[in-house]
C-alpha positions, 0 to 999 in steps of 0.5 A: 499500499502507498506510503505518503510522507507528510511534512508537518509545517505544511499539513498543519498550515493546510488543514488549520490544525496542530499536530496533536489533533491531527495525529489523534483523528488521522488514523480514524480516516482509515490509515496507518501512521507508519513513522513520526519524525520531528519534521514529518510523518509517514502514513500508509493509505489503502489503495482505494483512496488515491485521492489521499496520496498528497498532502493536499488530499489528506488536508482536504479530507481532515478539514472535513473530518475535523469539522473545519469545513463541511460538505461538498468541495465545488471545483470550477473549471474555466472554459479553455481554448486549449485543443488536442487532436487525436490521430486514429493510428494511435488507437491501436496502442494507447487510444485515450487521452485527457488533459487539463491546464493549471494557471496562477500556480507558483511551483515551489519545493513543496508543491514539486515534492507532492507532485512527484509523490502523487504521480508516482503513487497513481501510476502504481495504483489506478495506473497498474504500473503505468499499464492502464494509465500514465501522467504527464506534467509539463511547463505550459510556457514550453508547450505550443497548442494545439497538440497532436496525439499520434503514433510514430515509428521507432526512428522518431526522435526527440530529447527525453527527460534527464538527457541533453541529446536527442534519442530515437524511440528504439534508443530510448527503450533500449538505453534510457532508465525509464525506457528499460523499466516500462518498455514491456508495456509496448512490447510487440508494437510496431508504432508508438504513442507520441504527443507533439506540439504545434511546432512538430516538437515532441513533449511526451512519449507516453507511458515512458518519458516526457521531453526535457524541453517541457520539464517542470521546475521551481518557479513554473507558473503554469502547467499542462497535464495529460493523462493517457491510457485505455479506460475511466482510470484516466479520467479518475486520475486527471480529476484528482490532479485537478482537485489537487491544484485547485486546493493550492489555489490554481486555476483549472482550465478545460482542454478539448480533446478532438477524436475522429468521431467525437470531441470531449472536454476534460476534466469533468468535475461535476459530482456523481449522484448516488441514491442511498436508502435509509433502511439500507444504512441501518441494515448495513451498520447494524444501528440506526442514525438519525437524519441529523447524524447522517447529514453530519457524517456525509458532510464530514466526509465532504459529500453533498446531499439532499434528503427525500422521504426514504432515500438520500441523494448523495453527491460524490466529489469528483476526486473520489475514484473508489465510490462505485456503490451505495454500500461505499457511501454507507461505509463512509457514513460510518467513518464520519459518524466515528468508529470509536463511537459505535458501541460494542454489544453481544450478538443476538445469537449465542455460540461457543467457539472452539479452535479450528483444527487447521489453526491448531496444526498450524501451531504445532507445525510452526513449533517443529519447524522453530525447533529445527532451527528455521525462521518463519516468514509470511509472504504475500497470498497474491502473486503472479503466473510468472513467479508461481509457473514460468519461473518454476518450469511449471504449467497452470490452467486458470480456474482449474489450477489457479484463481485469477483476479478480476481487477488486479492492482499490479501486474505482480499481483494477478492470482492467488498463490497455488504453492508456497515454495515459489514465494520462499524462493522469491523471498531468498532473491531479496535476501541473497546478500544476507548472511548464510546459511538461511532457513526459512519456512511458512505455514499458510493457505493456498488456493488450488482450483476453487479450494483452500489448502493448508501447506508447509513449505520451507527452503534452505540456502547456503554454499553446501545445501544438498538433497541428503540434508534436506531429507533429514529435515523432512524425516524429522518433521514427519517424525514429529508428526508421528507419520509413516512416509516414503519417498518416490522419485519426482518428476517436478521440473522445478528440481534438478533431475534425480535430486527430487522426491515426492513424499508419499503417505498411505499411498498418496503424494502429500508433498515434494522436496528436492534441490532447486533447478539452476535454471529456476535459481537463474531466473530469481538471480540466486547464485547459492544452492537452494533446497526446499519442500512443501507438504500439503497438511490439508490432505493429511486431514482429509485422510484422517492421518492427523487429528 
């Protein structure tokens, strides 16, 4: 989740409250205060609130939450004469572009720092690492309108940001740090998106790099913002930026985007209207609020509203990219009311709980592994097909083997893990410069097909890690679980052929262990030998071997 750095002098000035009051109430907005310094704090926000990735957004939310300002912040966009003409050729690579102009803004160190932070955080979250959305911010004085959003070939050249000499698109993708980092987005394309101004000079090569000539510096007084991509996240990002600069006192002017078949005026800062039934508020929250309490909660969360007899028309601010359903509004009503004010009560249906057997055996297995000298780690449940299958020389089928995510936030988190061992090897990649030997393990859930399974996995790495050493650890684990087992030759391609074995209990394969293949290690940039095992503990429950 994004961690936003907020400087105290700037935050206190923009909110109109002291740091003690801010620190007391900030976590109730739905965030974690990570670190507190004399001059700043680091705050971790959930990915569903990209409007809070800047000091301007946090100050806006806090002013409502602390009853300093109330209700819907109305953002005015002046009609501008700025135009972007879209070439139909760009439609095959990156079809959508929006933009706005910001005047009367004096870019100082604080604004520049905030701008860089929110740009990168938006790229990472709603932009899916620039794949779905990328932002370009330019010095307005250096941009000559009208602009043309078109597609060029790899021999097109301009001076990219942080360079002094012209480079072709091919050279940028090969030599420029940003080109190497983001060329995967345009992989396989014969043409490349480019924004060109009225002087036939490139100002941006989205989603990779801007041109050096439009660099934003301290003292810049006007900005042109472009956002390119594929879907509604393009508009969401622009609205967040327009609100941010409006809060800084800037004047936002619209840009006309002329497509071959239509013309759009951006940004659209009008509110979305969502109707919320009063009875649904009571149903979801579990307690009843009066109309006055609901009004106060909505106003604190910066909504506009009109009350009807049985429902409320809620006006959602344009920067709120996360409000998609009445339930999202009801959640904000609970936040505005105050989670700390909700009274605890016993459930109406009594019941007596007991520990689930999975949790019991999870603790037993942890104790065994810690006793054997291993260190417990916890890795992400979300991963991707590349780590889980391609790097491991394995194959997986969607839904039959793994569960894909409908709306992944990043390309690194596209599926739910089906094994733990690949995640441990990935962890060793980041720990490869630490002291040896390293013995790590994890007990946790995986999802195979549509079923949850409980697994134990462990890895060993040091200069002499080998099959015999690993087998002794597997033997110790099975002995402590009081299980008779056997080893059978394994054909799992993540291991070295002839140095891997399936773990067999009562004629069933319940796990695998072996020396990890050099080919697999090379993909993870690991130079030390690695051995590992993984056991499906839930299979032992299924056959009644562990109870």
